[in-house]
N, C-alpha and C positions, 0 to 999 in steps of 0.2 A: 543453528547456522543454516542458511539457505544454500543448498548445493547447486552446482551449475545446471544439472539436469532438471531439478525442480523449478529453478528460476526460468529456464527456457520453456517449460510447460506452462507456467503462469503467463509468460509473455505471449505464447501462442494463443492462449484463450482470449486475450483482450486486444491483441495487436490489430492495427488497422490495415497493415500490409505486411509482406514477408520480412522486410528489414527494419520494422518498426521497433525501436528500443527506447525512444525518448519522448514519446507522446505522453500527455498527462495521464491517460488511461493506464498505460503500462507502468508508469512510475507509481501511481496510486496503488495498483494491484500488487506490485512488488513490496511496497512499503507496508501494505496491509498484511501480507503474509509474514513479513519480518516482525511486525508489531504483535501478531498472534503468537508467534514462537517465543518472543521475548516476554510476553505476558505470562505464558506458561512457566517459563524459567523463574520469573519473579514470584509466582505463587509458591514455588518450592523454596526459593532463597529470598526470604523477605528482607534481609539486611543488605542486599547487594545494591548499594546506593549508586554506584557508577553505572550499572546497567539501567537503573531506573531513570537516571538523567538522560541516557541515550534513548530510552523509550519515549520520554517526554519530547525530546528533540524530533524523533521520527513522527510522532503524532502531530506536532506543530507543522512539520514539513508536509505531511499528507493533507492537513487542513488548507495549507497555502495552495497546493496543487488543485484541490477540490474547488476552492474559491475561484481560482483562475479558470478552471474548466466551466464552472457555472456561469461566469461572466461571458466566456467565449461562445459556449453552445449549451443551452439548457437541455436540449434533447440528448446530447452525448452524456451530460452529467447525470441525468435521470436514468439512462440506460446503465451506466457504470454503477450507480448506487444499487440498482436492482440486482445486477450481476454479482457484485461483491457482498450483497446483503448488508450494507451499511445503513445506519439510521441517519435521517436528515437532521 
């Protein structure tokens, strides 16, 4: 589970301004961290089907945000991919 302080730290790393919480960059960064944590959980609990469904939903949501950002600004998209170390 992502704690409030860890979430704020992630947001500060990619935010465009002080009060930025809804930009695609922030949303993708938070989703990426949640996906990483849930993936670790699923490696240990292989039969947790409900969490696996949630993971797939988060991955699809992240892809949607990334596609939107790529259409809107390729420069910001490439910078985010490098920062989060995601594959294209």
